[in-house]
C-alpha atoms as an extended CHARMM CRD file, in Angstrom:
* protein
*
       109  EXT
         1         1  MET       CA            -22.4390000000       37.5690000000      -11.6890000000  PROA      1               0.0000000000
         2         2  ASP       CA            -26.2280000000       37.6610000000      -11.4790000000  PROA      2               0.0000000000
         3         3  ALA       CA            -28.3130000000       38.9180000000       -8.5960000000  PROA      3               0.0000000000
         4         4  SER       CA            -29.4570000000       35.4380000000       -7.5770000000  PROA      4               0.0000000000
         5         5  SER       CA            -25.9320000000       34.4130000000       -6.5510000000  PROA      5               0.0000000000
         6         6  THR       CA            -25.6310000000       37.1650000000       -3.9170000000  PROA      6               0.0000000000
         7         7  THR       CA            -29.1120000000       36.8800000000       -2.4280000000  PROA      7               0.0000000000
         8         8  SER       CA            -30.9210000000       34.0050000000       -0.7780000000  PROA      8               0.0000000000
         9         9  LYS       CA            -34.1310000000       32.4220000000       -2.0590000000  PROA      9               0.0000000000
        10        10  LYS       CA            -36.2140000000       34.8800000000       -0.0300000000  PROA      10              0.0000000000
        11        11  GLY       CA            -34.4590000000       37.8160000000       -1.6640000000  PROA      11              0.0000000000
        12        12  VAL       CA            -32.6010000000       38.8870000000        1.5000000000  PROA      12              0.0000000000
        13        13  ARG       CA            -28.8710000000       39.3950000000        1.2940000000  PROA      13              0.0000000000
        14        14  PRO       CA            -26.7400000000       37.6030000000        3.9010000000  PROA      14              0.0000000000
        15        15  LYS       CA            -25.2910000000       39.7590000000        6.6680000000  PROA      15              0.0000000000
        16        16  ALA       CA            -21.7430000000       40.9860000000        5.9950000000  PROA      16              0.0000000000
        17        17  VAL       CA            -19.1610000000       39.6570000000        8.4380000000  PROA      17              0.0000000000
        18        18  THR       CA            -16.7980000000       42.1740000000        9.9980000000  PROA      18              0.0000000000
        19        19  PRO       CA            -13.1360000000       41.2170000000       10.4550000000  PROA      19              0.0000000000
        20        20  ASN       CA            -13.4510000000       40.7820000000       14.2580000000  PROA      20              0.0000000000
        21        21  GLU       CA            -16.7060000000       38.8160000000       14.1150000000  PROA      21              0.0000000000
        22        22  ASP       CA            -16.7820000000       35.0100000000       14.1330000000  PROA      22              0.0000000000
        23        23  PRO       CA            -19.0730000000       33.8820000000       11.2810000000  PROA      23              0.0000000000
        24        24  PHE       CA            -19.7370000000       30.5380000000       12.9980000000  PROA      24              0.0000000000
        25        25  GLY       CA            -20.9470000000       31.8810000000       16.3270000000  PROA      25              0.0000000000
        26        26  GLY       CA            -17.7920000000       30.8090000000       18.1620000000  PROA      26              0.0000000000
        27        27  PHE       CA            -17.1380000000       30.4400000000       21.8690000000  PROA      27              0.0000000000
        28        28  GLY       CA            -16.3000000000       34.0140000000       22.6580000000  PROA      28              0.0000000000
        29        29  ALA       CA            -12.8370000000       35.2030000000       23.5750000000  PROA      29              0.0000000000
        30        30  ASP       CA            -11.4590000000       31.9580000000       25.1020000000  PROA      30              0.0000000000
        31        31  PRO       CA            -13.0840000000       28.6020000000       24.3340000000  PROA      31              0.0000000000
        32        32  PHE       CA            -11.3720000000       26.9020000000       27.2970000000  PROA      32              0.0000000000
        33        33  GLY       CA            -12.0780000000       29.6370000000       29.8120000000  PROA      33              0.0000000000
        34        34  GLY       CA             -8.4090000000       30.3350000000       30.4690000000  PROA      34              0.0000000000
        35        35  SER       CA             -7.4490000000       26.7460000000       31.3430000000  PROA      35              0.0000000000
        36        36  ASP       CA             -5.3330000000       24.6990000000       28.9470000000  PROA      36              0.0000000000
        37        37  PRO       CA             -6.7110000000       21.1330000000       28.6460000000  PROA      37              0.0000000000
        38        38  PHE       CA             -3.3270000000       19.9460000000       27.3780000000  PROA      38              0.0000000000
        39        39  ALA       CA             -1.2600000000       21.4300000000       30.2070000000  PROA      39              0.0000000000
        40        40  SER       CA              0.7580000000       19.1030000000       32.4060000000  PROA      40              0.0000000000
        41        41  LYS       CA             -0.8930000000       18.2000000000       35.7060000000  PROA      41              0.0000000000
        42        42  SER       CA              2.4200000000       17.4550000000       37.4510000000  PROA      42              0.0000000000
        43        43  ASN       CA              4.9720000000       19.7720000000       38.9760000000  PROA      43              0.0000000000
        44        44  GLY       CA              8.6010000000       20.1430000000       37.8710000000  PROA      44              0.0000000000
        45        45  ASP       CA              9.9930000000       17.7090000000       40.5000000000  PROA      45              0.0000000000
        46        46  ALA       CA              7.8220000000       14.8730000000       39.2160000000  PROA      46              0.0000000000
        47        47  MET       CA              9.1450000000       15.4730000000       35.7140000000  PROA      47              0.0000000000
        48        48  LYS       CA             12.7250000000       15.0670000000       36.9690000000  PROA      48              0.0000000000
        49        49  SER       CA             11.9700000000       11.7390000000       38.6580000000  PROA      49              0.0000000000
        50        50  ASP       CA             10.2970000000       10.2500000000       35.5510000000  PROA      50              0.0000000000
        51        51  PRO       CA             13.0360000000        8.3750000000       33.6250000000  PROA      51              0.0000000000
        52        52  PHE       CA             11.3390000000        8.9660000000       30.2790000000  PROA      52              0.0000000000
        53        53  ALA       CA             10.6310000000       12.6530000000       30.8160000000  PROA      53              0.0000000000
        54        54  ALA       CA             14.0830000000       13.3490000000       32.2370000000  PROA      54              0.0000000000
        55        55  ASN       CA             15.8230000000       12.4010000000       28.9650000000  PROA      55              0.0000000000
        56        56  PHE       CA             13.0450000000       13.2610000000       26.5620000000  PROA      56              0.0000000000
        57        57  ALA       CA             14.5200000000       14.5000000000       23.2660000000  PROA      57              0.0000000000
        58        58  ASP       CA             18.0720000000       14.2070000000       24.6260000000  PROA      58              0.0000000000
        59        59  PHE       CA             19.9070000000       13.0470000000       21.5450000000  PROA      59              0.0000000000
        60        60  GLY       CA             23.3140000000       13.2630000000       23.1810000000  PROA      60              0.0000000000
        61        61  SER       CA             23.0060000000       10.0860000000       25.2160000000  PROA      61              0.0000000000
        62        62  GLY       CA             23.1310000000        6.6840000000       23.5690000000  PROA      62              0.0000000000
        63        63  PHE       CA             24.8750000000        7.8640000000       20.4400000000  PROA      63              0.0000000000
        64        64  THR       CA             28.4810000000        7.2160000000       21.2550000000  PROA      64              0.0000000000
        65        65  ALA       CA             31.3540000000        6.4190000000       18.9380000000  PROA      65              0.0000000000
        66        66  THR       CA             31.4100000000        2.8740000000       20.3220000000  PROA      66              0.0000000000
        67        67  ALA       CA             27.7660000000        2.3030000000       19.4510000000  PROA      67              0.0000000000
        68        68  ASN       CA             28.3130000000        3.7170000000       15.9870000000  PROA      68              0.0000000000
        69        69  ASP       CA             31.3800000000        1.5090000000       15.4590000000  PROA      69              0.0000000000
        70        70  LYS       CA             29.3680000000       -1.5620000000       16.4420000000  PROA      70              0.0000000000
        71        71  ASP       CA             26.5720000000       -0.5630000000       14.0690000000  PROA      71              0.0000000000
        72        72  LEU       CA             29.0110000000       -0.0060000000       11.2300000000  PROA      72              0.0000000000
        73        73  SER       CA             30.8020000000       -3.3120000000       11.7650000000  PROA      73              0.0000000000
        74        74  TRP       CA             27.4700000000       -5.1590000000       11.8930000000  PROA      74              0.0000000000
        75        75  ALA       CA             26.3140000000       -3.4300000000        8.6900000000  PROA      75              0.0000000000
        76        76  GLN       CA             29.5780000000       -4.3030000000        6.9490000000  PROA      76              0.0000000000
        77        77  SER       CA             29.4610000000       -7.9890000000        7.9140000000  PROA      77              0.0000000000
        78        78  ASP       CA             25.7700000000       -8.2200000000        7.0090000000  PROA      78              0.0000000000
        79        79  GLY       CA             26.4760000000       -6.5730000000        3.6510000000  PROA      79              0.0000000000
        80        80  GLU       CA             29.2980000000       -9.0410000000        2.9710000000  PROA      80              0.0000000000
        81        81  LYS       CA             26.9880000000      -11.9860000000        3.7460000000  PROA      81              0.0000000000
        82        82  LEU       CA             24.3000000000      -10.6400000000        1.4280000000  PROA      82              0.0000000000
        83        83  GLU       CA             26.8290000000      -10.0530000000       -1.3630000000  PROA      83              0.0000000000
        84        84  ALA       CA             28.1730000000      -13.6100000000       -1.0320000000  PROA      84              0.0000000000
        85        85  GLU       CA             24.6050000000      -14.9760000000       -1.1850000000  PROA      85              0.0000000000
        86        86  ARG       CA             23.8720000000      -12.8630000000       -4.2800000000  PROA      86              0.0000000000
        87        87  LYS       CA             27.0100000000      -14.1570000000       -6.0160000000  PROA      87              0.0000000000
        88        88  ARG       CA             26.1350000000      -17.7610000000       -5.1130000000  PROA      88              0.0000000000
        89        89  ARG       CA             22.6210000000      -17.3980000000       -6.5670000000  PROA      89              0.0000000000
        90        90  LEU       CA             24.0300000000      -15.7590000000       -9.7110000000  PROA      90              0.0000000000
        91        91  ALA       CA             26.5090000000      -18.6220000000      -10.2320000000  PROA      91              0.0000000000
        92        92  GLU       CA             23.7010000000      -21.1480000000       -9.7000000000  PROA      92              0.0000000000
        93        93  GLN       CA             21.5150000000      -19.3700000000      -12.2600000000  PROA      93              0.0000000000
        94        94  GLU       CA             24.3650000000      -19.2020000000      -14.7970000000  PROA      94              0.0000000000
        95        95  LYS       CA             25.0280000000      -22.9350000000      -14.3540000000  PROA      95              0.0000000000
        96        96  ALA       CA             21.3350000000      -23.7550000000      -14.8150000000  PROA      96              0.0000000000
        97        97  ASP       CA             21.1610000000      -21.5550000000      -17.9330000000  PROA      97              0.0000000000
        98        98  PHE       CA             24.2640000000      -23.2110000000      -19.3940000000  PROA      98              0.0000000000
        99        99  GLU       CA             22.8980000000      -26.7270000000      -18.7590000000  PROA      99              0.0000000000
       100       100  PHE       CA             19.5750000000      -25.7550000000      -20.3390000000  PROA      100             0.0000000000
       101       101  ALA       CA             21.3080000000      -24.3170000000      -23.4090000000  PROA      101             0.0000000000
       102       102  LEU       CA             23.4380000000      -27.4550000000      -23.7120000000  PROA      102             0.0000000000
       103       103  ALA       CA             20.3800000000      -29.7360000000      -23.4810000000  PROA      103             0.0000000000
       104       104  LEU       CA             18.5730000000      -27.5740000000      -26.0520000000  PROA      104             0.0000000000
       105       105  SER       CA             21.4590000000      -27.7500000000      -28.5290000000  PROA      105             0.0000000000
       106       106  LYS       CA             21.6870000000      -31.5630000000      -28.1400000000  PROA      106             0.0000000000
       107       107  ALA       CA             17.9560000000      -31.8680000000      -28.7690000000  PROA      107             0.0000000000
       108       108  GLU       CA             18.2040000000      -29.8260000000      -31.9880000000  PROA      108             0.0000000000
       109       109  SER       CA             21.0060000000      -31.9000000000      -33.4860000000  PROA      109             0.0000000000
């Protein structure tokens, strides 16, 4: 490493930063002056009356065995419909391929 990489153009070395010093000039000890800009403005009672906040992140409600059974039965019937459609398209494609091969062989003879 040459001397030019550690000194500025004027030949003065930059000031060493101590571990407790902010190299960017910072805001001091607390940039928000002790107040949290993201803190809730409401009290605890208001949180209880809000229907969204009351059940926020409550994964116990709404996930019952009945709901899961309905979801599973819907997924099964939907899967059966899709499989029947896939088989119908496959049979159609096989029939079209066979008719094309038959027409091709008649044209060659």
